[in-house]
py3Dmol code that shows the C-alpha trace and the ligand (Angstrom):
import py3Dmol

protein = """\
ATOM      1  CA  MET A   1     -16.650  23.237  21.287  1.00  0.00           C
ATOM      2  CA  ASN A   2     -15.824  23.690  17.597  1.00  0.00           C
ATOM      3  CA  LYS A   3     -16.114  20.560  15.545  1.00  0.00           C
ATOM      4  CA  PRO A   4     -12.985  19.642  13.537  1.00  0.00           C
ATOM      5  CA  ALA A   5     -13.188  20.486   9.831  1.00  0.00           C
ATOM      6  CA  VAL A   6     -12.977  17.675   7.295  1.00  0.00           C
ATOM      7  CA  LEU A   7     -13.120  17.502   3.514  1.00  0.00           C
ATOM      8  CA  VAL A   8     -14.923  14.721   1.677  1.00  0.00           C
ATOM      9  CA  ALA A   9     -13.185  14.858  -1.677  1.00  0.00           C
ATOM     10  CA  ARG A  10     -15.723  12.914  -3.764  1.00  0.00           C
ATOM     11  CA  ALA A  11     -19.450  12.196  -3.669  1.00  0.00           C
ATOM     12  CA  VAL A  12     -20.435   9.594  -1.066  1.00  0.00           C
ATOM     13  CA  PHE A  13     -23.590   7.874   0.190  1.00  0.00           C
ATOM     14  CA  PRO A  14     -25.770  10.638   1.734  1.00  0.00           C
ATOM     15  CA  GLU A  15     -26.124   8.715   5.004  1.00  0.00           C
ATOM     16  CA  VAL A  16     -22.341   8.561   5.361  1.00  0.00           C
ATOM     17  CA  LEU A  17     -22.197  12.315   4.912  1.00  0.00           C
ATOM     18  CA  THR A  18     -24.904  12.696   7.567  1.00  0.00           C
ATOM     19  CA  ARG A  19     -22.843  10.582   9.980  1.00  0.00           C
ATOM     20  CA  LEU A  20     -19.783  12.713   9.338  1.00  0.00           C
ATOM     21  CA  GLU A  21     -21.775  15.915   9.829  1.00  0.00           C
ATOM     22  CA  GLN A  22     -22.699  14.781  13.340  1.00  0.00           C
ATOM     23  CA  HIS A  23     -19.024  14.993  14.305  1.00  0.00           C
ATOM     24  CA  PHE A  24     -17.401  17.440  11.902  1.00  0.00           C
ATOM     25  CA  GLN A  25     -17.791  20.650   9.931  1.00  0.00           C
ATOM     26  CA  VAL A  26     -17.885  18.972   6.548  1.00  0.00           C
ATOM     27  CA  GLU A  27     -16.998  20.438   3.182  1.00  0.00           C
ATOM     28  CA  HIS A  28     -18.275  17.920   0.634  1.00  0.00           C
ATOM     29  CA  ASN A  29     -18.253  17.343  -3.104  1.00  0.00           C
ATOM     30  CA  GLN A  30     -21.655  15.784  -3.710  1.00  0.00           C
ATOM     31  CA  ALA A  31     -21.549  17.296  -7.215  1.00  0.00           C
ATOM     32  CA  ASP A  32     -18.632  14.877  -7.706  1.00  0.00           C
ATOM     33  CA  GLU A  33     -16.434  17.361  -9.541  1.00  0.00           C
ATOM     34  CA  VAL A  34     -12.991  16.120 -10.419  1.00  0.00           C
ATOM     35  CA  TRP A  35     -10.700  18.656  -8.768  1.00  0.00           C
ATOM     36  CA  SER A  36      -7.248  19.582  -9.954  1.00  0.00           C
ATOM     37  CA  ARG A  37      -4.433  19.204  -7.473  1.00  0.00           C
ATOM     38  CA  ASP A  38      -4.538  22.963  -6.767  1.00  0.00           C
ATOM     39  CA  GLN A  39      -8.287  22.850  -6.180  1.00  0.00           C
ATOM     40  CA  LEU A  40      -7.827  19.953  -3.765  1.00  0.00           C
ATOM     41  CA  VAL A  41      -5.087  21.796  -1.875  1.00  0.00           C
ATOM     42  CA  ALA A  42      -7.226  24.949  -1.685  1.00  0.00           C
ATOM     43  CA  ARG A  43     -10.079  22.968  -0.136  1.00  0.00           C
ATOM     44  CA  LEU A  44      -7.768  21.130   2.260  1.00  0.00           C
ATOM     45  CA  LYS A  45      -6.623  24.384   3.881  1.00  0.00           C
ATOM     46  CA  GLY A  46      -7.667  24.429   7.535  1.00  0.00           C
ATOM     47  CA  LYS A  47      -8.965  20.836   7.458  1.00  0.00           C
ATOM     48  CA  ALA A  48      -8.005  18.263  10.097  1.00  0.00           C
ATOM     49  CA  GLY A  49      -9.053  15.308   7.964  1.00  0.00           C
ATOM     50  CA  VAL A  50      -9.843  14.264   4.449  1.00  0.00           C
ATOM     51  CA  PHE A  51     -11.963  11.436   3.054  1.00  0.00           C
ATOM     52  CA  THR A  52     -10.332  10.293  -0.200  1.00  0.00           C
ATOM     53  CA  THR A  53     -11.333   7.610  -2.684  1.00  0.00           C
ATOM     54  CA  GLY A  54      -8.031   6.513  -4.183  1.00  0.00           C
ATOM     55  CA  GLY A  55      -7.757   9.119  -6.917  1.00  0.00           C
ATOM     56  CA  GLU A  56      -6.542  12.029  -4.795  1.00  0.00           C
ATOM     57  CA  ARG A  57      -2.766  12.142  -4.496  1.00  0.00           C
ATOM     58  CA  ILE A  58      -1.481  13.065  -1.032  1.00  0.00           C
ATOM     59  CA  ASP A  59       2.258  13.700  -1.090  1.00  0.00           C
ATOM     60  CA  ALA A  60       4.919  15.865   0.569  1.00  0.00           C
ATOM     61  CA  GLU A  61       3.951  18.944  -1.445  1.00  0.00           C
ATOM     62  CA  VAL A  62       0.264  18.673  -0.518  1.00  0.00           C
ATOM     63  CA  LEU A  63       1.150  18.007   3.123  1.00  0.00           C
ATOM     64  CA  ALA A  64       3.481  21.024   3.265  1.00  0.00           C
ATOM     65  CA  ALA A  65       0.674  23.213   1.894  1.00  0.00           C
ATOM     66  CA  CYS A  66      -1.873  21.834   4.396  1.00  0.00           C
ATOM     67  CA  PRO A  67      -0.203  21.811   7.824  1.00  0.00           C
ATOM     68  CA  THR A  68      -3.489  21.390   9.740  1.00  0.00           C
ATOM     69  CA  LEU A  69      -4.104  17.958   8.183  1.00  0.00           C
ATOM     70  CA  LYS A  70      -3.928  15.060  10.647  1.00  0.00           C
ATOM     71  CA  ILE A  71      -5.601  12.150   8.839  1.00  0.00           C
ATOM     72  CA  CYS A  72      -6.285  10.983   5.281  1.00  0.00           C
ATOM     73  CA  ALA A  73      -8.913   8.239   5.218  1.00  0.00           C
ATOM     74  CA  ASN A  74      -8.953   6.365   1.916  1.00  0.00           C
ATOM     75  CA  MET A  75     -12.125   4.616   0.815  1.00  0.00           C
ATOM     76  CA  ALA A  76     -10.069   1.858  -0.847  1.00  0.00           C
ATOM     77  CA  VAL A  77      -7.846  -0.957   0.310  1.00  0.00           C
ATOM     78  CA  GLY A  78      -5.128   0.177  -2.113  1.00  0.00           C
ATOM     79  CA  PHE A  79      -3.326   3.344  -1.047  1.00  0.00           C
ATOM     80  CA  ASN A  80      -0.854   4.075  -3.827  1.00  0.00           C
ATOM     81  CA  ASN A  81      -2.348   7.587  -3.951  1.00  0.00           C
ATOM     82  CA  PHE A  82      -0.682   8.176  -0.563  1.00  0.00           C
ATOM     83  CA  ASP A  83       3.018   8.862  -0.168  1.00  0.00           C
ATOM     84  CA  LEU A  84       3.010   7.044   3.152  1.00  0.00           C
ATOM     85  CA  PRO A  85       6.625   7.835   4.178  1.00  0.00           C
ATOM     86  CA  ALA A  86       5.903  11.551   3.543  1.00  0.00           C
ATOM     87  CA  MET A  87       2.708  11.286   5.592  1.00  0.00           C
ATOM     88  CA  THR A  88       4.542   9.582   8.443  1.00  0.00           C
ATOM     89  CA  ALA A  89       7.266  12.241   8.342  1.00  0.00           C
ATOM     90  CA  ALA A  90       4.552  14.941   8.511  1.00  0.00           C
ATOM     91  CA  LYS A  91       2.817  12.997  11.337  1.00  0.00           C
ATOM     92  CA  VAL A  92      -0.307  12.549   9.218  1.00  0.00           C
ATOM     93  CA  LEU A  93      -2.181   9.289   9.677  1.00  0.00           C
ATOM     94  CA  GLY A  94      -3.297   7.270   6.650  1.00  0.00           C
ATOM     95  CA  THR A  95      -6.101   4.700   6.802  1.00  0.00           C
ATOM     96  CA  ASN A  96      -7.587   2.326   4.214  1.00  0.00           C
ATOM     97  CA  THR A  97     -10.540  -0.091   4.021  1.00  0.00           C
ATOM     98  CA  PRO A  98      -9.252  -3.686   4.154  1.00  0.00           C
ATOM     99  CA  ASP A  99     -11.362  -6.817   4.696  1.00  0.00           C
ATOM    100  CA  VAL A 100     -14.794  -5.324   3.948  1.00  0.00           C
ATOM    101  CA  LEU A 101     -14.194  -5.682   0.201  1.00  0.00           C
ATOM    102  CA  THR A 102     -12.248  -8.941   0.063  1.00  0.00           C
ATOM    103  CA  GLU A 103     -14.964 -11.376  -1.024  1.00  0.00           C
ATOM    104  CA  THR A 104     -16.711  -8.917  -3.354  1.00  0.00           C
ATOM    105  CA  THR A 105     -13.429  -8.147  -5.114  1.00  0.00           C
ATOM    106  CA  ALA A 106     -12.550 -11.842  -5.350  1.00  0.00           C
ATOM    107  CA  ASP A 107     -15.998 -12.459  -6.892  1.00  0.00           C
ATOM    108  CA  PHE A 108     -15.239  -9.848  -9.513  1.00  0.00           C
ATOM    109  CA  GLY A 109     -11.782 -11.261 -10.222  1.00  0.00           C
ATOM    110  CA  PHE A 110     -13.489 -14.532 -10.956  1.00  0.00           C
ATOM    111  CA  ALA A 111     -16.185 -12.852 -13.056  1.00  0.00           C
ATOM    112  CA  LEU A 112     -13.521 -11.195 -15.202  1.00  0.00           C
ATOM    113  CA  LEU A 113     -11.602 -14.458 -15.473  1.00  0.00           C
ATOM    114  CA  MET A 114     -14.739 -16.283 -16.637  1.00  0.00           C
ATOM    115  CA  ALA A 115     -15.780 -13.533 -19.057  1.00  0.00           C
ATOM    116  CA  THR A 116     -12.284 -13.468 -20.529  1.00  0.00           C
ATOM    117  CA  ALA A 117     -11.849 -17.226 -20.821  1.00  0.00           C
ATOM    118  CA  ARG A 118     -15.297 -17.726 -22.331  1.00  0.00           C
ATOM    119  CA  ARG A 119     -15.227 -14.623 -24.554  1.00  0.00           C
ATOM    120  CA  VAL A 120     -18.489 -13.326 -23.106  1.00  0.00           C
ATOM    121  CA  THR A 121     -18.192  -9.698 -24.208  1.00  0.00           C
ATOM    122  CA  GLU A 122     -16.853 -10.550 -27.672  1.00  0.00           C
ATOM    123  CA  GLY A 123     -19.909 -12.748 -28.165  1.00  0.00           C
ATOM    124  CA  GLU A 124     -22.234 -10.048 -26.890  1.00  0.00           C
ATOM    125  CA  HIS A 125     -20.775  -7.346 -29.155  1.00  0.00           C
ATOM    126  CA  TYR A 126     -21.122  -9.700 -32.141  1.00  0.00           C
ATOM    127  CA  LEU A 127     -24.738 -10.441 -31.305  1.00  0.00           C
ATOM    128  CA  ARG A 128     -25.678  -6.805 -30.665  1.00  0.00           C
ATOM    129  CA  ALA A 129     -24.064  -5.801 -33.952  1.00  0.00           C
ATOM    130  CA  GLY A 130     -26.480  -8.141 -35.737  1.00  0.00           C
ATOM    131  CA  GLN A 131     -23.666 -10.354 -37.003  1.00  0.00           C
ATOM    132  CA  TRP A 132     -25.101 -13.631 -35.687  1.00  0.00           C
ATOM    133  CA  THR A 133     -26.668 -15.266 -38.706  1.00  0.00           C
ATOM    134  CA  LYS A 134     -25.707 -18.915 -38.121  1.00  0.00           C
ATOM    135  CA  TRP A 135     -24.171 -21.153 -35.462  1.00  0.00           C
ATOM    136  CA  ALA A 136     -20.640 -22.422 -36.088  1.00  0.00           C
ATOM    137  CA  TYR A 137     -18.667 -25.155 -34.318  1.00  0.00           C
ATOM    138  CA  ASP A 138     -15.820 -22.830 -33.370  1.00  0.00           C
ATOM    139  CA  MET A 139     -17.812 -19.679 -32.738  1.00  0.00           C
ATOM    140  CA  PHE A 140     -16.222 -17.835 -29.775  1.00  0.00           C
ATOM    141  CA  ALA A 141     -14.609 -21.038 -28.587  1.00  0.00           C
ATOM    142  CA  GLY A 142     -12.552 -20.021 -25.570  1.00  0.00           C
ATOM    143  CA  SER A 143     -10.619 -21.838 -22.896  1.00  0.00           C
ATOM    144  CA  ASP A 144     -11.819 -24.019 -20.042  1.00  0.00           C
ATOM    145  CA  VAL A 145     -11.787 -22.714 -16.510  1.00  0.00           C
ATOM    146  CA  HIS A 146     -12.607 -25.919 -14.618  1.00  0.00           C
ATOM    147  CA  GLY A 147      -9.636 -28.199 -14.166  1.00  0.00           C
ATOM    148  CA  SER A 148      -7.155 -25.644 -15.558  1.00  0.00           C
ATOM    149  CA  THR A 149      -4.217 -24.011 -13.787  1.00  0.00           C
ATOM    150  CA  LEU A 150      -4.999 -20.781 -11.949  1.00  0.00           C
ATOM    151  CA  GLY A 151      -1.990 -18.577 -11.251  1.00  0.00           C
ATOM    152  CA  ILE A 152      -2.167 -15.766  -8.725  1.00  0.00           C
ATOM    153  CA  LEU A 153       0.438 -13.026  -8.447  1.00  0.00           C
ATOM    154  CA  GLY A 154       0.029 -11.391  -5.021  1.00  0.00           C
ATOM    155  CA  MET A 155      -1.481 -13.668  -2.413  1.00  0.00           C
ATOM    156  CA  GLY A 156      -3.044 -11.301   0.108  1.00  0.00           C
ATOM    157  CA  ARG A 157      -6.629 -11.617   1.281  1.00  0.00           C
ATOM    158  CA  ILE A 158      -8.163 -11.038  -2.159  1.00  0.00           C
ATOM    159  CA  GLY A 159      -5.719 -13.432  -3.832  1.00  0.00           C
ATOM    160  CA  GLN A 160      -6.640 -16.075  -1.262  1.00  0.00           C
ATOM    161  CA  GLY A 161     -10.344 -15.487  -1.973  1.00  0.00           C
ATOM    162  CA  ILE A 162      -9.729 -16.081  -5.683  1.00  0.00           C
ATOM    163  CA  ALA A 163      -7.665 -19.190  -4.910  1.00  0.00           C
ATOM    164  CA  ARG A 164     -10.478 -20.652  -2.785  1.00  0.00           C
ATOM    165  CA  ARG A 165     -13.018 -20.008  -5.528  1.00  0.00           C
ATOM    166  CA  GLY A 166     -10.796 -21.652  -8.138  1.00  0.00           C
ATOM    167  CA  ALA A 167      -9.744 -24.658  -6.081  1.00  0.00           C
ATOM    168  CA  HIS A 168     -12.984 -25.457  -4.301  1.00  0.00           C
ATOM    169  CA  GLY A 169     -15.512 -24.251  -6.878  1.00  0.00           C
ATOM    170  CA  PHE A 170     -13.866 -25.096 -10.192  1.00  0.00           C
ATOM    171  CA  GLY A 171     -11.394 -27.865  -9.335  1.00  0.00           C
ATOM    172  CA  MET A 172      -8.493 -25.739 -10.568  1.00  0.00           C
ATOM    173  CA  LYS A 173      -4.883 -26.380  -9.748  1.00  0.00           C
ATOM    174  CA  VAL A 174      -3.799 -23.216  -7.922  1.00  0.00           C
ATOM    175  CA  ILE A 175      -0.266 -21.861  -7.976  1.00  0.00           C
ATOM    176  CA  TYR A 176       0.852 -18.493  -6.630  1.00  0.00           C
ATOM    177  CA  HIS A 177       3.788 -16.191  -6.231  1.00  0.00           C
ATOM    178  CA  ASN A 178       4.025 -13.597  -3.494  1.00  0.00           C
ATOM    179  CA  ARG A 179       6.686 -11.623  -1.629  1.00  0.00           C
ATOM    180  CA  SER A 180       6.242 -14.017   1.277  1.00  0.00           C
ATOM    181  CA  ARG A 181       4.943 -17.553   1.314  1.00  0.00           C
ATOM    182  CA  LEU A 182       1.636 -18.337   3.051  1.00  0.00           C
ATOM    183  CA  SER A 183       1.590 -20.479   6.189  1.00  0.00           C
ATOM    184  CA  PRO A 184       1.117 -24.225   5.527  1.00  0.00           C
ATOM    185  CA  GLU A 185      -2.399 -23.925   7.022  1.00  0.00           C
ATOM    186  CA  LEU A 186      -3.406 -21.146   4.617  1.00  0.00           C
ATOM    187  CA  GLU A 187      -1.819 -22.947   1.656  1.00  0.00           C
ATOM    188  CA  ALA A 188      -3.869 -26.025   2.551  1.00  0.00           C
ATOM    189  CA  GLU A 189      -7.074 -23.985   2.933  1.00  0.00           C
ATOM    190  CA  CYS A 190      -6.542 -22.340  -0.469  1.00  0.00           C
ATOM    191  CA  LYS A 191      -5.166 -25.580  -1.976  1.00  0.00           C
ATOM    192  CA  ALA A 192      -2.404 -23.376  -3.386  1.00  0.00           C
ATOM    193  CA  SER A 193       1.255 -24.156  -4.123  1.00  0.00           C
ATOM    194  CA  TYR A 194       4.006 -21.557  -3.988  1.00  0.00           C
ATOM    195  CA  VAL A 195       6.090 -21.246  -7.186  1.00  0.00           C
ATOM    196  CA  SER A 196       8.672 -18.844  -8.592  1.00  0.00           C
ATOM    197  CA  LYS A 197       7.412 -15.961 -10.743  1.00  0.00           C
ATOM    198  CA  GLU A 198       8.943 -17.654 -13.809  1.00  0.00           C
ATOM    199  CA  GLU A 199       7.085 -20.889 -13.082  1.00  0.00           C
ATOM    200  CA  LEU A 200       3.870 -18.927 -12.492  1.00  0.00           C
ATOM    201  CA  LEU A 201       4.183 -17.203 -15.879  1.00  0.00           C
ATOM    202  CA  ARG A 202       5.084 -20.439 -17.661  1.00  0.00           C
ATOM    203  CA  SER A 203       2.377 -22.669 -16.168  1.00  0.00           C
ATOM    204  CA  SER A 204      -0.731 -20.530 -15.631  1.00  0.00           C
ATOM    205  CA  ASP A 205      -3.729 -20.978 -17.924  1.00  0.00           C
ATOM    206  CA  HIS A 206      -5.360 -18.030 -16.166  1.00  0.00           C
ATOM    207  CA  LEU A 207      -3.096 -15.550 -14.408  1.00  0.00           C
ATOM    208  CA  VAL A 208      -4.778 -13.116 -11.990  1.00  0.00           C
ATOM    209  CA  LEU A 209      -2.871 -10.081 -10.689  1.00  0.00           C
ATOM    210  CA  VAL A 210      -3.781  -8.984  -7.172  1.00  0.00           C
ATOM    211  CA  LEU A 211      -0.544  -7.420  -5.923  1.00  0.00           C
ATOM    212  CA  PRO A 212      -0.281  -3.876  -4.536  1.00  0.00           C
ATOM    213  CA  TYR A 213       1.181  -1.175  -6.761  1.00  0.00           C
ATOM    214  CA  SER A 214       4.613   0.147  -5.795  1.00  0.00           C
ATOM    215  CA  ALA A 215       7.831   1.182  -7.526  1.00  0.00           C
ATOM    216  CA  GLN A 216       8.826  -2.510  -7.282  1.00  0.00           C
ATOM    217  CA  SER A 217       5.641  -3.805  -8.921  1.00  0.00           C
ATOM    218  CA  HIS A 218       5.602  -1.174 -11.707  1.00  0.00           C
ATOM    219  CA  HIS A 219       5.389  -3.082 -15.013  1.00  0.00           C
ATOM    220  CA  ALA A 220       5.689  -6.422 -13.204  1.00  0.00           C
ATOM    221  CA  ILE A 221       4.060  -7.707 -16.400  1.00  0.00           C
ATOM    222  CA  GLY A 222       5.830  -6.308 -19.447  1.00  0.00           C
ATOM    223  CA  PRO A 223       7.075  -7.695 -22.765  1.00  0.00           C
ATOM    224  CA  ALA A 224       9.513 -10.155 -21.152  1.00  0.00           C
ATOM    225  CA  GLU A 225       6.867 -11.600 -18.825  1.00  0.00           C
ATOM    226  CA  LEU A 226       4.202 -11.773 -21.550  1.00  0.00           C
ATOM    227  CA  ALA A 227       6.670 -13.671 -23.718  1.00  0.00           C
ATOM    228  CA  GLN A 228       6.995 -16.343 -21.032  1.00  0.00           C
ATOM    229  CA  MET A 229       3.234 -16.976 -20.855  1.00  0.00           C
ATOM    230  CA  LYS A 230       1.416 -19.721 -22.764  1.00  0.00           C
ATOM    231  CA  PRO A 231      -0.075 -18.555 -26.084  1.00  0.00           C
ATOM    232  CA  THR A 232      -3.389 -19.924 -24.786  1.00  0.00           C
ATOM    233  CA  ALA A 233      -3.171 -18.038 -21.466  1.00  0.00           C
ATOM    234  CA  ASN A 234      -5.528 -15.379 -20.108  1.00  0.00           C
ATOM    235  CA  LEU A 235      -4.326 -12.471 -18.007  1.00  0.00           C
ATOM    236  CA  VAL A 236      -6.615 -10.730 -15.506  1.00  0.00           C
ATOM    237  CA  ASN A 237      -5.653  -7.478 -13.740  1.00  0.00           C
ATOM    238  CA  ILE A 238      -7.820  -6.346 -10.820  1.00  0.00           C
ATOM    239  CA  ALA A 239      -4.870  -4.883  -8.885  1.00  0.00           C
ATOM    240  CA  ARG A 240      -3.745  -1.470 -10.117  1.00  0.00           C
ATOM    241  CA  GLY A 241      -2.917   0.218 -13.360  1.00  0.00           C
ATOM    242  CA  GLY A 242       0.838   0.390 -13.883  1.00  0.00           C
ATOM    243  CA  ILE A 243       1.429  -3.190 -12.775  1.00  0.00           C
ATOM    244  CA  VAL A 244       0.909  -4.180 -16.414  1.00  0.00           C
ATOM    245  CA  ASP A 245       2.636  -2.401 -19.278  1.00  0.00           C
ATOM    246  CA  ASP A 246      -0.614  -1.716 -21.154  1.00  0.00           C
ATOM    247  CA  ALA A 247       1.072  -0.917 -24.492  1.00  0.00           C
ATOM    248  CA  ALA A 248       3.008  -4.190 -24.380  1.00  0.00           C
ATOM    249  CA  LEU A 249      -0.141  -6.082 -23.420  1.00  0.00           C
ATOM    250  CA  ALA A 250      -2.135  -4.595 -26.307  1.00  0.00           C
ATOM    251  CA  GLN A 251       0.629  -5.661 -28.687  1.00  0.00           C
ATOM    252  CA  ALA A 252       0.739  -9.184 -27.213  1.00  0.00           C
ATOM    253  CA  LEU A 253      -3.052  -9.469 -27.581  1.00  0.00           C
ATOM    254  CA  ARG A 254      -2.959  -8.187 -31.131  1.00  0.00           C
ATOM    255  CA  ASP A 255      -0.184 -10.654 -32.030  1.00  0.00           C
ATOM    256  CA  ARG A 256      -2.022 -13.444 -30.141  1.00  0.00           C
ATOM    257  CA  ARG A 257       1.094 -14.053 -28.056  1.00  0.00           C
ATOM    258  CA  ILE A 258      -1.437 -14.601 -25.261  1.00  0.00           C
ATOM    259  CA  ALA A 259      -5.075 -15.507 -25.866  1.00  0.00           C
ATOM    260  CA  ALA A 260      -6.948 -12.831 -23.947  1.00  0.00           C
ATOM    261  CA  ALA A 261      -6.995 -10.395 -21.056  1.00  0.00           C
ATOM    262  CA  GLY A 262      -9.530  -9.019 -18.590  1.00  0.00           C
ATOM    263  CA  LEU A 263      -8.686  -5.586 -17.199  1.00  0.00           C
ATOM    264  CA  ASP A 264     -10.407  -3.595 -14.471  1.00  0.00           C
ATOM    265  CA  VAL A 265      -7.516  -1.177 -13.925  1.00  0.00           C
ATOM    266  CA  PHE A 266      -5.366   0.839 -16.323  1.00  0.00           C
ATOM    267  CA  GLU A 267      -2.225   2.931 -16.489  1.00  0.00           C
ATOM    268  CA  GLY A 268      -3.365   6.556 -16.181  1.00  0.00           C
ATOM    269  CA  GLU A 269      -7.061   5.664 -15.710  1.00  0.00           C
ATOM    270  CA  PRO A 270      -9.694   6.830 -16.425  1.00  0.00           C
ATOM    271  CA  LYS A 271      -7.757   7.104 -19.697  1.00  0.00           C
ATOM    272  CA  VAL A 272      -7.289   3.742 -21.398  1.00  0.00           C
ATOM    273  CA  HIS A 273      -4.451   2.968 -23.793  1.00  0.00           C
ATOM    274  CA  PRO A 274      -6.048   3.436 -27.250  1.00  0.00           C
ATOM    275  CA  ASP A 275      -4.642   0.133 -28.541  1.00  0.00           C
ATOM    276  CA  LEU A 276      -6.561  -1.758 -25.837  1.00  0.00           C
ATOM    277  CA  LEU A 277      -9.779  -0.268 -27.201  1.00  0.00           C
ATOM    278  CA  THR A 278      -9.183  -1.754 -30.634  1.00  0.00           C
ATOM    279  CA  VAL A 279      -8.097  -5.331 -29.825  1.00  0.00           C
ATOM    280  CA  PRO A 280     -11.075  -7.698 -29.618  1.00  0.00           C
ATOM    281  CA  ASN A 281      -9.666 -10.247 -27.180  1.00  0.00           C
ATOM    282  CA  VAL A 282      -9.811  -8.095 -24.060  1.00  0.00           C
ATOM    283  CA  VAL A 283     -12.623  -7.503 -21.577  1.00  0.00           C
ATOM    284  CA  LEU A 284     -12.489  -3.964 -20.163  1.00  0.00           C
ATOM    285  CA  THR A 285     -14.277  -2.670 -17.056  1.00  0.00           C
ATOM    286  CA  PRO A 286     -13.960   0.741 -15.323  1.00  0.00           C
ATOM    287  CA  HIS A 287     -12.316  -0.134 -11.959  1.00  0.00           C
ATOM    288  CA  ILE A 288     -15.423  -1.716 -10.434  1.00  0.00           C
ATOM    289  CA  ALA A 289     -14.075  -4.820  -8.696  1.00  0.00           C
ATOM    290  CA  SER A 290     -15.363  -3.710  -5.284  1.00  0.00           C
ATOM    291  CA  ALA A 291     -18.549  -2.153  -6.660  1.00  0.00           C
ATOM    292  CA  THR A 292     -21.531  -3.772  -5.019  1.00  0.00           C
ATOM    293  CA  VAL A 293     -23.871  -1.550  -3.054  1.00  0.00           C
ATOM    294  CA  PRO A 294     -23.283  -3.295   0.322  1.00  0.00           C
ATOM    295  CA  THR A 295     -19.497  -3.341  -0.129  1.00  0.00           C
ATOM    296  CA  ARG A 296     -19.172   0.252  -1.297  1.00  0.00           C
ATOM    297  CA  ARG A 297     -21.375   1.234   1.657  1.00  0.00           C
ATOM    298  CA  ALA A 298     -19.164  -0.763   4.040  1.00  0.00           C
ATOM    299  CA  MET A 299     -16.030   0.846   2.577  1.00  0.00           C
ATOM    300  CA  ALA A 300     -17.489   4.351   2.939  1.00  0.00           C
ATOM    301  CA  ASN A 301     -18.571   3.669   6.513  1.00  0.00           C
ATOM    302  CA  LEU A 302     -15.162   2.269   7.416  1.00  0.00           C
ATOM    303  CA  ALA A 303     -13.449   5.370   6.006  1.00  0.00           C
ATOM    304  CA  ALA A 304     -15.885   7.524   8.039  1.00  0.00           C
ATOM    305  CA  ASP A 305     -15.258   5.355  11.134  1.00  0.00           C
ATOM    306  CA  ASN A 306     -11.553   5.995  10.727  1.00  0.00           C
ATOM    307  CA  LEU A 307     -12.079   9.772  10.634  1.00  0.00           C
ATOM    308  CA  ILE A 308     -14.404   9.679  13.650  1.00  0.00           C
ATOM    309  CA  GLY A 309     -12.283   7.093  15.457  1.00  0.00           C
ATOM    310  CA  PHE A 310      -9.143   9.165  15.108  1.00  0.00           C
ATOM    311  CA  LEU A 311     -10.285  12.781  15.295  1.00  0.00           C
ATOM    312  CA  VAL A 312     -12.970  12.242  17.972  1.00  0.00           C
ATOM    313  CA  ASN A 313     -11.762   9.227  19.971  1.00  0.00           C
ATOM    314  CA  GLY A 314      -8.070   8.954  19.105  1.00  0.00           C
ATOM    315  CA  LYS A 315      -8.567   5.368  17.903  1.00  0.00           C
ATOM    316  CA  PRO A 316      -8.678   4.776  14.126  1.00  0.00           C
ATOM    317  CA  LEU A 317      -9.761   1.285  13.074  1.00  0.00           C
ATOM    318  CA  THR A 318      -7.391   0.496  10.227  1.00  0.00           C
ATOM    319  CA  PRO A 319      -4.272   2.689  10.405  1.00  0.00           C
ATOM    320  CA  LEU A 320      -1.610   2.301   7.721  1.00  0.00           C
ATOM    321  CA  ASN A 321       1.160   4.085   9.614  1.00  0.00           C
ATOM    322  CA  PRO A 322       0.409   3.427  13.308  1.00  0.00           C
ATOM    323  CA  GLU A 323       3.786   4.879  14.220  1.00  0.00           C
ATOM    324  CA  VAL A 324       2.071   8.277  13.882  1.00  0.00           C
ATOM    325  CA  LEU A 325      -0.244   7.272  16.757  1.00  0.00           C
ATOM    326  CA  ALA A 326       2.631   6.089  18.897  1.00  0.00           C
ATOM    327  CA  ALA A 327       4.433   9.413  18.362  1.00  0.00           C
ATOM    328  CA  ALA A 328       1.310  11.504  19.228  1.00  0.00           C
TER     329      ALA A 328
END
"""
ligand_1 = """\
7
DGY
C -9.452 -0.645 -3.720
O -10.130 -0.684 -2.705
O -8.226 -0.491 -3.695
C -10.178 -0.776 -5.008
O -9.326 -0.842 -6.082
C -11.164 0.348 -5.169
O -10.468 1.533 -5.368
"""
view = py3Dmol.view(width=600, height=400)
view.addModel(protein, "pdb")
view.setStyle({"model": 0}, {"cartoon": {"style": "trace"}})
view.addModel(ligand_1, "xyz")
view.setStyle({"model": 1}, {"stick": {}})
view.zoomTo()
view.show()
């Protein structure tokens, strides 16, 4: 029997490729070339499945050009690269990789918060540049993390992980805003209080963004929101580029309307707004919140499990649009 054909759109762990090759005819991209949309579509022709990593846009046009496609397995929890309604209409299943990255990503959110509050990279750049000639009482004096108010916008699994770290590890007061309120049990576990978005902006010393990207969350933090924040506040974005208006943020940082920001995601990444590269009070990292070897391996294996589960056994592990399965 012919094995189904799948495309692995980016380089992956070799052992994950080997697993996939046991079940599928695999076209891979171990050279890790960044394909144009047309190149992606050309390679998708005749494929039953595709392993994506969050950067490959799958929309109605791609689906119309690739009618053999049955599943797109994203190696990411976020899936804003998928037009899910278009996939459902085309009866194409989407899957993502929830849970396996929750704690690792929450760790990183906290790392970025700490680095931002305590001006770690500013201090390092100063030292490396040979500018450290004497100690001074106010040298890179930042803001306290312990005992301060931690605000979280988007209280899914990763947001809850950050809340637990802040409340239990650093004695922070935790407030959050989310589309829906957590159960009283979860609020108690995270020691988190639900507040309006306005209250969150007004009261947070450290505001961490962990909400999914959508048309509704586009520029959820723009000039008006930045103006409501404390001038001493830090903003941390580990969610998605586009949730923050990066130009407005760069201006607010330059004008010291907020104290600092830590950003792992950017509008139009891997491009970064040039103004963010010139303001000193921002810590910038290249979308690495889930990047530990065990977690990236777990994400890759879960994406592979979804391809195998669906195309071989008819049972994907983490479907995003299970209505496609019901209709099959
Ligand atoms: C995710 O899983 O969504 C992370 O941002 C990595 O892409």
